[in-house]
C-alpha positions as CSV (number, residue, x, y, z in Angstrom):
1,H,-7.8,10.6,7.5
2,Q,-11.1,9.9,5.8
3,Y,-11.7,11.1,2.2
4,E,-14.9,12.1,0.6
5,A,-15.6,9.2,-1.7
6,V,-17.5,11.4,-4.1
7,G,-14.3,13.2,-5.1
8,F,-12.8,9.9,-6.0
9,R,-15.9,8.6,-7.9
10,N,-16.7,6.4,-4.9
11,Q,-13.6,4.3,-5.6
12,I,-12.1,4.2,-2.1
13,V,-11.2,1.1,-0.1
14,N,-10.0,1.8,3.4
15,F,-7.9,-0.6,5.4
16,T,-7.6,1.0,8.8
17,L,-4.3,0.2,10.4
18,N,-4.0,0.6,14.2
19,R,-1.3,3.1,15.1
20,A,0.1,1.0,17.9
21,L,0.1,-2.4,16.1
22,T,1.7,-3.9,13.0
23,P,-1.0,-4.6,10.4
24,S,-2.3,-8.2,10.5
25,L,-1.3,-10.5,7.7
26,K,-5.0,-10.6,6.7
27,N,-5.1,-6.8,6.3
28,I,-1.9,-6.8,4.4
29,F,-3.0,-9.5,2.0
30,N,-6.4,-7.9,1.5
31,A,-4.8,-4.6,0.7
32,C,-2.4,-6.1,-1.7
33,R,-5.1,-8.2,-3.4
34,S,-7.4,-5.1,-3.7
35,M,-4.7,-2.9,-5.1
36,A,-3.5,-5.5,-7.6
37,G,-7.0,-6.1,-8.8
38,W,-7.8,-2.4,-9.1
39,L,-4.6,-1.7,-11.0
40,S,-5.2,-4.6,-13.4
41,L,-8.6,-3.3,-14.4
42,D,-7.3,-0.2,-16.2
43,P,-3.8,1.1,-16.9
44,L,-5.0,4.6,-15.9
45,N,-6.1,3.4,-12.4
46,V,-3.9,4.5,-9.5
47,A,-3.6,3.2,-5.9
48,I,-2.6,5.4,-3.0
49,I,-1.3,4.3,0.3
50,Q,-1.6,7.1,2.8
51,C,-0.8,7.4,6.5
52,N,0.5,10.0,8.9
53,N,4.3,9.6,8.4
54,G,4.4,7.4,5.3
55,L,7.1,5.2,6.7
56,T,6.4,2.3,9.0
57,R,2.9,0.7,8.5
58,S,2.4,2.2,5.0
59,G,6.0,1.2,4.1
60,L,5.4,-2.3,5.2
61,V,2.2,-2.5,3.1
62,M,4.0,-1.0,0.1
63,A,6.8,-3.5,0.4
64,C,4.4,-6.4,0.7
65,F,2.5,-5.1,-2.4
66,L,5.7,-4.9,-4.4
67,R,6.5,-8.5,-3.4
68,Y,2.9,-9.6,-4.0
69,C,3.3,-8.3,-7.6
70,E,6.7,-10.0,-7.9
71,F,8.7,-6.9,-8.5
72,F,11.1,-8.2,-5.8
73,E,12.3,-11.6,-4.7
74,S,11.7,-10.7,-1.0
75,T,9.7,-8.3,1.0
76,Y,13.0,-7.2,2.7
77,E,14.3,-6.1,-0.7
78,A,11.1,-4.3,-1.5
79,F,11.2,-2.5,1.8
80,E,14.8,-1.4,1.2
81,Y,13.8,-0.1,-2.2
82,F,10.9,1.8,-0.6
83,Q,13.2,3.3,1.9
84,Q,15.6,4.4,-0.7
85,Q,12.9,6.0,-2.9
86,R,11.2,7.7,0.0
87,S,14.4,9.2,1.4
88,P,17.1,9.4,-1.3
89,G,20.4,10.7,-0.3
């Protein structure tokens, strides 16, 4: 899905992830670095990870971001946390 950048004050960075493939390490690292940098600029900034089902590719990127920011000791733990938060029960 493409967003109109004007509605977001032209503050959109898009990291296209191929539906059939796991994101490359380069794309994951670039997304993590971009989100961390953006969030560090202003405490009111937000970052949104969006995809069709919000589970596999976006979940992997989210888990890597949580690990990148050192919220978890491992990406596995971060992904488990993501899964629990996404589908509590």
